[in-house]
C-alpha positions in Angstrom: 113.9 101.0 101.0 110.7 102.9 100.3 110.8 106.7 100.7 107.0 107.1 100.5 106.5 107.3 104.3 109.7 109.3 105.0 107.5 112.4 105.8 106.1 110.5 108.8 109.5 110.4 110.5 109.8 114.2 110.0 106.3 114.8 111.2 106.8 112.7 114.4 110.0 114.7 115.1 108.1 118.0 114.6 105.5 116.7 117.2 108.3 115.7 119.6 107.1 112.1 119.1 108.6 108.9 117.8 107.5 105.7 116.0 107.0 103.8 119.2 104.8 106.5 120.8 102.9 106.9 117.5 102.3 103.1 117.3 101.1 103.0 121.0 98.7 105.9 120.4 97.5 104.2 117.2 97.0 100.8 118.9 99.5 99.2 116.4 102.7 97.2 116.9 105.8 99.4 116.7 107.3 97.0 114.1 104.5 97.9 111.7 105.5 101.6 111.7 109.1 100.7 110.8 107.7 98.4 108.1 106.0 101.6 106.6 109.5 103.1 106.4 111.0 100.0 104.7 108.1 99.6 102.3 107.2 96.1 103.7 103.8 97.5 104.8 102.3 99.8 102.3 99.5 101.5 104.3 98.0 102.0 107.7 94.9 99.8 108.3 91.8 101.8 107.2 90.1 101.5 110.5 93.1 103.3 112.1 93.5 106.0 109.5 91.1 108.5 111.2 93.0 108.1 114.4 96.4 108.5 112.7 95.1 111.7 111.0 94.1 113.1 114.4 97.4 112.2 116.1 99.4 113.7 113.2 97.3 116.8 112.6 96.5 115.9 109.0 93.3 116.5 107.2 91.3 113.2 107.1 90.6 113.3 103.4 94.2 113.9 102.7 95.3 111.1 104.9 92.8 108.7 103.3 94.0 109.7 99.8 97.7 109.3 100.7 97.1 106.0 102.5 95.2 104.6 99.4 98.0 105.7 97.0 95.9 108.3 95.3 98.4 111.1 96.1 102.0 111.3 97.4 101.3 114.4 99.5 99.5 115.1 102.8 97.9 118.3 104.0 98.3 119.4 107.6 95.4 120.9 109.6 97.4 122.7 112.2 99.6 125.7 111.6 102.0 125.0 114.5 103.8 121.7 114.1 105.2 121.9 117.6 101.8 121.5 119.2 100.3 118.1 119.3 96.8 117.9 117.8 94.0 117.9 120.3 93.0 114.5 121.4 89.8 115.7 123.1 87.8 114.2 120.1 88.4 111.0 118.2 87.5 110.2 114.6 85.4 107.0 114.8 84.8 105.3 111.5 81.3 104.2 110.5 81.8 101.0 108.5 79.4 99.6 105.9 79.4 95.9 106.9 76.5 95.2 104.7 78.1 96.0 101.3 78.9 92.4 100.6 76.9 89.6 102.3 79.8 87.1 101.9 81.6 88.3 105.0 83.1 86.3 107.8 83.2 87.5 111.4 86.8 88.6 112.1 88.4 91.2 109.9 91.9 92.5 109.4 93.2 95.2 107.1 95.1 94.0 104.0 97.5 96.9 103.7 98.7 95.8 100.3 95.5 96.7 98.5 93.4 98.6 101.1 90.8 95.9 101.5 89.4 94.0 104.4 89.9 90.3 104.8 87.1 88.8 106.8 88.4 85.6 108.4 86.5 82.5 109.4 88.1 80.7 112.4 91.2 82.7 111.6 91.7 80.6 108.4 92.6 83.0 105.6 92.4 80.3 103.0 88.7 79.7 103.7 87.9 83.3 103.0 89.7 84.3 99.9 86.3 85.0 98.2 85.4 87.2 101.2 87.9 89.9 100.4 86.1 93.2 99.7 86.9 96.8 99.5 86.5 98.3 102.9 84.1 101.2 102.9 84.2 103.9 105.5 80.8 105.6 105.2 81.6 108.5 107.4 83.8 109.5 110.4 82.1 110.6 113.6 83.9 112.9 116.0 83.2 111.5 119.5 84.7 113.0 122.6 87.4 110.9 124.2 85.7 111.5 127.6 82.6 109.7 126.3 84.6 106.8 125.0 86.2 106.6 128.4 82.8 106.5 130.0 81.7 103.6 127.9 85.1 101.9 128.5 86.3 101.8 124.9 89.9 102.5 123.8 89.9 104.8 120.7 91.8 102.3 118.6 89.1 99.6 119.3 85.9 101.5 118.3 83.8 101.6 115.2 80.2 102.4 114.3 77.8 100.3 112.2 74.2 100.9 111.3 71.6 98.5 112.6 69.3 96.9 110.0 66.0 95.3 110.6 63.7 95.1 113.6 65.0 92.0 115.4 66.3 94.1 118.4 63.4 96.5 118.5 62.7 98.4 120.8 66.2 98.3 122.3 67.8 99.0 118.9 65.8 100.0 115.9 66.3 99.9 112.1 68.7 102.8 111.2 70.1 103.3 114.7 73.9 103.6 114.8 75.7 101.3 117.3 79.1 102.0 118.8 81.1 98.7 118.8 84.0 97.7 121.0 86.1 95.5 118.8 88.9 94.8 121.3 89.6 91.2 122.4 87.6 91.8 125.6 84.7 93.2 123.4 84.6 89.8 121.6 84.0 87.9 124.8 80.3 86.9 125.5 80.8 87.3 129.2 79.3 89.2 130.8 76.0 89.0 128.9 75.2 91.8 126.6 74.4 93.0 123.1 76.9 92.2 120.4 77.5 92.6 116.6 77.9 89.0 115.3 78.3 87.1 112.1 75.2 84.8 112.1 76.2 82.7 109.1 74.4 84.9 106.6 75.4 88.4 107.5 76.2 90.8 110.3 73.5 91.1 112.9 73.0 92.8 116.3 71.9 90.3 118.9 71.7 89.8 122.7 74.0 87.0 124.0 73.5 85.1 127.3 75.8 82.5 128.7 74.0 79.2 129.5 75.3 78.2 132.9 76.7 74.7 133.6 76.7 73.7 129.9 79.5 71.6 128.5 80.7 72.5 126.0 79.9 76.1 126.9 76.7 77.2 125.2 75.3 80.6 124.6 71.8 81.8 123.8 71.4 84.2 120.8 68.4 86.4 121.6 66.3 88.9 119.6 64.6 91.5 121.8 61.7 91.6 119.4 59.5 88.7 120.4 58.5 88.3 116.7 62.0 86.8 116.1 63.1 83.5 117.5 66.1 82.9 119.7 68.5 79.9 119.4 71.4 78.3 121.2 74.9 77.6 119.9 78.3 76.6 121.2 80.2 79.6 122.5 83.3 78.8 120.5 81.3 78.9 117.3 79.6 82.2 118.1 81.4 84.7 115.8 81.4 88.0 117.7 82.6 91.1 115.9 82.3 93.3 119.1 80.2 94.3 122.0 77.7 97.1 121.6 78.7 99.8 124.0 76.3 102.5 123.1 73.5 103.4 120.6 72.8 106.6 118.7 69.0 106.4 118.2 66.5 108.0 115.9 63.5 109.6 117.5 
């Protein structure tokens, strides 16, 4: 049995918490927390590390370094371990989805080597070459109240930068878009703006359901009239998540 994550048990006790509660706050199955203790799972998924650091009251850089195996120690932010860290703000990771163009639409964290596996049609074998090091460019502190306003659970949110002018003026080059990556956020109904895998790379596009189509079809739209729209089957539209909000440049 691995002893590397034993400190987590002690920390949860200090916070009057437990593995099940921690897992629920993290948006992770309880079994995965126990797998940390046994050594079956080596690390927390990187898109959940910022949230874990907030829950546990640990400095984010320290949590990232421990999680990646660079150190065996963690540094706590708070001085009173009996007080739960404030959940009034949430660390939202900004992810560089453009680092490697050979990405498929759905990703999961490979805890064994701190990389992301982008999956095509949930077939891991088709995407062995699409495994890349996950890069968190930054962590944004966004009030929980605001995430509630835009109907995103903290464990299902990330930020990516928009590239290009295909969605101008709604979304411009360099804008930061807040993405809902939940199962509901991956559904193209109701119509809205989504981050998608377009077969070449990650793109921000508007998606509209085409009524009375069989099989169900969707229209992929660029708000900029200089860029063409196209139609595709809904089940082949690879949605990463719904755009819930935009942080724009002036």
